[in-house]
C-alpha positions in Angstrom: 15.7 45.6 -15.4 15.0 42.3 -13.6 11.2 42.9 -13.4 10.4 39.7 -15.4 12.3 37.5 -13.0 10.1 38.1 -10.0 8.5 34.6 -10.4 11.7 32.7 -10.0 11.4 32.8 -6.2 8.0 31.1 -6.5 9.4 28.5 -8.9 12.3 27.7 -6.5 9.8 27.2 -3.8 7.7 24.9 -6.0 10.8 22.9 -6.9 11.8 22.6 -3.3 8.3 21.3 -2.4 8.5 18.8 -5.3 11.8 17.5 -4.0 10.4 17.2 -0.5 7.4 15.3 -1.8 9.7 13.0 -3.8 11.8 12.3 -0.8 8.7 11.6 1.4 7.2 9.3 -1.3 10.4 7.4 -1.5 10.3 6.9 2.3 6.7 5.8 2.1 7.6 3.2 -0.5 10.2 1.8 1.8 7.8 1.8 4.8 5.1 0.0 2.8 7.5 -2.9 2.4 7.8 -3.1 6.1 4.0 -2.9 7.0 2.3 -6.2 7.0 -1.4 -7.1 6.6 -3.1 -10.5 7.0 -6.0 -11.8 4.9 -8.0 -14.9 5.7 -10.8 -17.1 4.5 -12.8 -20.1 5.8 -13.0 -18.5 9.3 -9.2 -18.5 9.6 -8.5 -21.9 8.0 -6.4 -20.2 5.4 -4.3 -17.1 6.2 -2.1 -15.1 3.9 0.3 -12.3 5.0 1.6 -9.6 2.6 3.3 -6.3 2.7 1.2 -3.2 2.3 2.6 -3.1 -1.2 0.9 -6.5 -1.9 4.0 -8.8 -1.8 2.9 -12.1 -0.4 5.2 -13.2 2.5 3.5 -16.2 4.0 0.7 -18.7 3.7 -0.8 -20.7 6.6 -3.2 -23.6 6.1 -5.0 -25.3 8.9 -4.2 -29.0 8.7 -7.8 -29.9 9.2 -8.6 -29.0 5.6 -6.2 -31.4 4.1 -8.8 -33.9 2.8 -8.0 -34.9 -0.8 -11.7 -34.9 -1.7 -11.9 -31.2 -0.7 -9.0 -30.1 -2.9 -11.2 -27.5 -4.8 -12.5 -26.1 -1.5 -8.9 -25.6 -0.3 -7.9 -23.9 -3.6 -11.0 -21.6 -3.3 -10.1 -20.7 0.3 -6.5 -19.9 -0.8 -7.7 -17.6 -3.6 -10.2 -15.9 -1.2 -7.5 -15.3 1.4 -5.2 -13.8 -1.3 -7.9 -11.5 -2.5 -8.6 -10.5 1.1 -4.9 -9.6 1.8 -4.6 -7.7 -1.5 -7.6 -5.6 -0.6 -6.2 -4.9 2.8 -2.7 -4.1 1.4 -4.3 -1.6 -1.1 -6.3 0.0 1.7 -3.2 0.3 4.0 -1.2 1.8 1.1 -3.9 4.4 0.4 -4.0 5.3 4.1 -0.3 5.9 4.2 -0.4 8.0 1.1 -3.3 10.0 2.4 -1.3 10.6 5.6 1.6 12.0 3.6 -0.7 14.3 1.5 -2.3 15.7 4.6 1.1 16.3 6.2 2.2 18.2 3.1 -1.0 20.3 3.0 -2.1 18.9 -0.4 -5.8 18.6 -1.3 -7.7 15.7 0.3 -8.2 13.8 -3.1 -4.8 14.6 -4.5 -3.4 11.5 -6.2 0.3 10.9 -5.7 2.1 8.8 -8.3 2.9 5.4 -6.8 
């Protein structure tokens, strides 16, 4: 009589795994806001710090580059440092997500929605 319901146990297992994944992803999202990376340019003359989610948190500029005639150089260094930190934040975020997918036994190239 209940022959057609044999797949419900499997469905419950899948739903439980989905809930676990959602919980872990939520935790990773929180953790990425607490992991910091630093990007720099000009051999460290300009440094930018951001969370692994890419939110900029600080900017440090060496006073030696405050020459009004080099305004464009300073602006370029700031942009380069920001790009550097964004790349590092993206990499760190990907590493954390890959760690979670491995722990959950998901395929290596599985893309989680973030």
